C-alpha positions in Angstrom: 0.2 0.0 0.3 1.1 3.4 -0.6 2.1 6.1 1.5 -0.2 8.2 2.6 1.0 12.0 2.3 1.5 14.1 5.5 -1.1 17.0 4.0 -3.8 14.2 3.8 -3.7 13.8 7.5 -3.0 17.5 8.2 -6.6 18.8 5.6 -8.8 15.9 6.7 -8.7 15.0 3.0 -7.9 10.7 4.6 -10.3 9.3 2.3 -9.8 11.0 -0.8 -6.2 10.1 -0.1 -7.1 6.6 0.8 -9.2 6.1 -2.9 -5.3 7.2 -4.7 -3.2 5.2 -2.9 -5.0 2.5 -3.2 -5.2 3.2 -7.4 -1.6 4.3 -7.4 -2.3 7.8 -8.2 -0.2 11.0 -5.9 -2.4 13.2 -5.1 -0.5 16.2 -5.7 0.7 15.3 -9.0 -2.8 14.4 -9.8 -3.6 18.2 -9.3 -0.6 19.9 -10.9 -0.5 18.2 -13.8 2.0 15.6 -15.4 5.8 16.4 -14.8 7.9 18.0 -17.6 9.7 15.2 -19.4 13.5 15.6 -19.1 15.2 18.3 -20.2 12.7 20.4 -20.8 12.0 23.8 -19.4 8.1 23.3 -19.1 4.9 21.4 -21.1 5.2 20.9 -24.6 2.5 23.2 -26.8 1.4 21.9 -30.0 0.2 23.6 -33.0 -2.7 26.2 -31.8 -5.4 24.9 -33.8 -7.4 28.4 -36.3 -10.7 29.8 -34.6 -13.2 26.9 -35.0 -11.4 24.2 -33.9 -10.0 23.6 -37.6 -6.5 23.3 -38.6 -4.9 26.8 -39.9 -3.9 26.4 -43.5 -1.3 27.2 -45.0 -0.6 30.3 -47.5 -0.2 29.5 -51.3 3.3 29.6 -51.8 4.5 33.1 -54.8 5.1 31.8 -58.6 4.9 33.5 -61.8 2.0 31.5 -63.5 1.8 33.0 -66.8 3.0 36.1 -69.3 1.1 38.0 -71.5 2.1 40.9 -74.1 0.5 43.6 -75.7 0.4 42.2 -79.3 -2.6 41.4 -80.4 -1.6 38.6 -82.3 1.0 36.9 -80.4 0.7 36.7 -77.0 3.9 35.4 -75.5 5.6 37.8 -77.5 7.2 40.6 -76.9 10.6 43.2 -77.7 11.5 46.6 -76.8 8.7 49.0 -76.6 5.9 46.5 -75.8 4.1 46.0 -72.6 4.4 42.8 -70.8 1.7 41.5 -67.9 3.0 39.3 -65.8 0.5 37.1 -64.0 1.8 36.3 -60.3 0.3 33.7 -57.8 -0.1 35.2 -54.0 0.8 38.5 -55.5 -0.3 39.4 -51.7 2.9 37.8 -50.0 5.3 38.8 -53.5 4.9 42.6 -52.3 5.3 41.6 -48.9 8.8 40.7 -49.3 9.4 44.0 -51.3 10.8 46.4 -48.9 9.6 49.2 -52.0 6.0 47.2 -52.2 5.1 47.2 -56.0 8.1 49.1 -57.2 10.3 46.4 -55.3 9.4 43.9 -57.9 12.4 43.5 -60.5 11.3 42.1 -64.5 13.6 39.3 -64.6 14.6 37.5 -67.8 16.9 34.3 -68.3 17.0 35.2 -64.3 18.8 38.2 -65.8 17.6 41.4 -63.7 15.7 44.3 -66.1 16.8 46.9 -63.5 15.9 50.7 -63.6 12.4 49.1 -65.5 9.5 49.5 -62.2 6.3 48.0 -62.7 4.0 50.5 -63.7 1.2 48.9 -61.9 0.5 46.0 -59.6 -3.1 44.6 -58.9 -3.4 42.3 -55.6 -6.6 41.2 -56.6 -6.0 39.7 -60.1 -1.8 39.2 -59.6 -1.8 41.2 -62.8 1.8 43.0 -62.8 2.4 45.7 -65.9 5.7 46.3 -67.2 6.9 48.1 -70.3 10.3 47.4 -71.9 11.9 49.7 -71.9 16.0 50.2 -72.2 17.4 53.4 -70.0 21.1 53.1 -68.6 20.7 51.1 -65.1 19.3 48.1 -68.2 21.5 48.4 -70.5 23.7 46.1 -69.5 21.5 43.7 -68.8 19.7 44.4 -72.3 23.3 43.9 -73.9 23.7 40.7 -72.4 20.0 39.5 -74.1 20.3 40.5 -77.0 23.9 39.9 -77.9 25.0 37.3 -80.3 21.9 37.1 -82.8 22.0 34.3 -84.5 17.3 34.0 -85.3 14.6 36.9 -85.3 13.2 36.0 -81.4 14.8 34.4 -78.5 13.4 31.8 -76.5 13.8 31.9 -72.5 12.1 32.6 -69.2 10.0 34.9 -67.6 9.6 35.5 -63.5 10.0 38.2 -61.3 11.8 39.1 -57.9 12.5 41.6 -54.8 14.7 43.9 -55.8 18.5 42.4 -54.9 16.7 39.4 -54.4 16.4 35.8 -56.7 13.5 35.9 -58.6 10.2 33.6 -58.0 10.1 30.5 -59.7 8.0 30.2 -62.6 6.0 28.4 -64.7 6.9 30.1 -67.6 9.7 28.7 -70.2 8.3 29.7 -73.8 8.4 33.3 -73.7 10.0 35.1 -77.1 12.1 38.2 -77.1 12.2 39.7 -80.4 15.7 40.1 -81.0 15.3 41.2 -84.6 13.2 43.8 -85.9 12.4 41.6 -89.3 10.7 44.0 -91.9 13.7 46.5 -90.8 16.8 44.0 -91.4 15.9 42.9 -94.3 16.0 46.3 -95.5 19.0 46.6 -93.6 21.0 44.3 -95.7 19.1 45.1 -98.8 20.5 48.8 -98.8 23.6 47.7 -97.3 23.7 44.7 -100.3 22.7 47.7 -102.9 25.7 50.1 -101.3 28.0 47.1 -101.9 27.5 46.9 -105.8 27.4 51.1 -106.0 30.9 50.6 -104.6 32.0 48.2 -106.4 31.1 49.1 -110.2 32.4 52.5 -108.3 36.1 51.7 -107.7 35.9 49.3 -110.9 35.7 51.8 -113.4 36.3 55.6 -111.9 39.4 56.9 -109.9 37.3 56.6 -106.9 40.2 54.5 -105.1 43.0 55.3 -107.7 45.9 56.8 -107.8 45.5 60.6 -109.2 48.0 59.6 -111.9 47.6 61.1 -115.9 45.7 58.0 -117.5 47.7 56.2 -120.0 46.5 56.1 -124.0 44.3 52.9 -124.6 42.5 54.4 -121.5 43.2 52.1 -118.9 42.6 52.8 -115.5 45.0 53.9 -112.5 46.4 51.2 -110.1 44.1 51.5 -106.6 45.9 53.4 -103.8 46.5 51.6 -100.4 45.4 54.7 -98.3 42.1 55.5 -100.1 41.8 51.8 -99.7 42.1 51.9 -96.2 39.7 55.3 -95.3 37.3 53.5 -97.4 37.3 50.6 -95.8 37.0 52.2 -92.2 34.5 54.5 -93.3 32.4 51.6 -94.8 32.5 49.3 -91.8 31.8 52.2 -88.9 28.2 53.2 -90.6 27.2 49.4 -91.5 28.0 48.7 -88.1 25.9 51.9 -86.6 23.1 51.7 -88.1 23.0 47.8 -87.3 23.4 48.8 -83.7 20.1 51.2 -83.9 18.3 48.8 -85.3 18.3 45.9 -82.9 19.1 48.5 -79.8 17.7 51.7 -80.4 21.2 53.2 -79.3 22.8 56.5 -81.2 25.3 57.6 -79.2 27.6 54.1 -79.7 30.8 55.5 -81.1 33.7 55.7 -79.0 37.1 57.3 -78.8 38.9 53.6 -80.7 36.4 54.4 -83.8 37.3 58.2 -84.4 40.9 57.3 -83.9 40.8 55.0 -86.8 38.9 57.2 -89.1 41.6 60.1 -87.7 44.1 57.2 -89.1 42.6 56.5 -92.3 41.8 60.2 -93.1 45.4 61.3 -92.1 47.2 58.6 -94.0 44.6 59.2 -97.6 45.8 62.3 -96.7 49.6 62.0 -96.5 49.9 60.6 -99.4 47.6 62.7 -101.5 49.6 65.7 -100.2 53.5 63.9 -101.1 52.3 62.9 -104.4 51.3 66.6 -105.2 54.6 67.8 -103.9 56.3 65.8 -106.2 54.1 66.3 -109.0 55.0 70.4 -108.9 58.6 70.0 -108.0 59.8 67.6 -110.8 57.6 70.7 -113.2 60.1 73.5 -111.7 63.1 71.3 -111.7 62.8 70.5 -115.5 63.2 75.0 -116.0 62.2 76.1 -119.1 62.9 73.7 -121.4 59.3 71.2 -122.1 59.3 68.4 -119.1 59.3 64.7 -120.5 56.1 63.0 -119.9 56.1 60.5 -117.2 54.9 57.0 -117.8 51.7 56.5 -117.1 51.0 53.7 -114.7 48.4 50.6 -115.2 46.4 49.2 -112.6 47.6 45.1 -112.6 44.6 44.3 -110.3 43.7 45.3 -107.0 46.1 43.1 -104.5 49.0 44.0 -106.9 48.5 47.7 -107.0 47.8 47.9 -102.6 51.2 46.0 -101.8 53.2 46.8 -104.6 55.8 50.0 -105.1 57.7 51.3 -108.1 60.2 47.7 -106.8 57.4 45.1 -106.6 55.8 43.9 -103.4 56.9 45.7 -100.4 56.9 44.6 -97.3 55.1 47.5 -95.3 52.2 47.9 -97.4 51.5 44.3 -96.6 52.2 45.4 -92.9 49.5 48.4 -93.0 47.3 46.2 -95.3 47.3 43.0 -93.1 46.6 45.3 -89.8 43.9 47.0 -91.7 41.9 43.7 -92.0 42.7 42.7 -89.1 41.5 44.8 -86.6 38.7 45.0 -89.4 37.3 41.8 -88.8 37.6 41.8 -84.8 35.9 45.3 -85.4 32.7 43.0 -86.8 32.8 40.3 -84.5 32.6 42.7 -81.5 29.5 44.2 -83.1 28.1 41.4 -83.1 28.8 39.7 -80.2 28.2 42.4 -77.8 26.1 45.1 -80.1 28.8 47.6 -78.9 32.2 49.2 -81.1 35.2 48.3 -79.9 37.1 50.2 -77.5 41.0 48.9 -79.1 43.8 49.5 -76.1 46.4 52.4 -76.8 48.5 49.6 -78.1 46.8 48.4 -81.0 46.2 51.8 -82.4 49.4 52.7 -81.7 50.4 49.6 -83.9 48.2 51.0 -86.7 49.4 54.5 -86.2 53.1 53.4 -86.9 51.8 50.7 -90.2 50.5 53.9 -91.4 53.2 56.2 -90.3 56.0 53.8 -91.4 53.5 53.9 -95.4 53.9 57.7 -95.6 57.7 57.8 -94.8 58.4 54.9 -97.5 56.1 57.1 -99.6 58.7 60.0 -100.3 61.0 57.3 -102.1 58.0 56.4 -103.7 57.1 59.3 -105.3 60.5 60.5 -106.4 61.2 57.0 -108.2 58.2 57.5 -110.1 57.9 61.2 -110.3 61.5 60.2 -112.3 61.4 60.8 -116.6 
């Protein structure tokens, strides 16, 4: 039989305590409740039920479920300047995670945040967030990453939203089409570029546009091609074509870099220096003849483009080959940089100095070359 506590005998609860002792229950433990578990600091409390006795419902996760553009014929396709509506499940919770509310929700394309393009409106009831795809100073880097290396008119990518300075929310949209190349304008660009090349080719082969200004031969054969004039025409054509291409895709107008100006300046200075040397030598030859009638110089005749630009009076020359090769190499790098990054390259001072040295060497050797050609 269990021992009867002293408190039961003192307070006249002998009968109750006797019954508890018979059942094996301590009377004080029955009144105070169960003892705490070992290692615990108090009674364990469970999840509190919601009002009405029903368990609390978990909130749905934030997720992007659909994207719709302002194009009626193609609701899943948009480009710069178009409107874009993103439908967000549990938008209220998404706004709560943004420190700026609706303005703090950033559009993500291919998980790249488009900073500087805040939403124009948010509707917590329908979960719609409306954007306008615009290019700003803050979003310029993101648009370059999205639009670079255009191999098709459109790119398929994912679309989502997220708080500013954070990752994007999960999205079910993976088939959104971003218009990279404007189809009608691009066709017009290439047609115009082809027509310009045809006209330039005809002028170069039938006129003195890219040739030395020397007397024409008796059988009406054209003069040799000029390396300096070719270099100036080459850089002018490449820069104009690249400028229009970047403008068609990005809409930017301020894309001319310091390297572009330097290359155009080198080409112009080389052509101008060569022309001044040729003119000076012709005037010197006329003045040295005195009163006597000068012997007519034998007019030079074109031997083909490559032979003309690479040869002087003694044959193919190294300084001409150097200038010609470096012009083509920098031209290829220029075109590749425009295609990959949609921006004109910024060459280092070393490369520009190398180009300047090649042009200066050509001009320096042009002096004895012209003297030999002007001698009767």
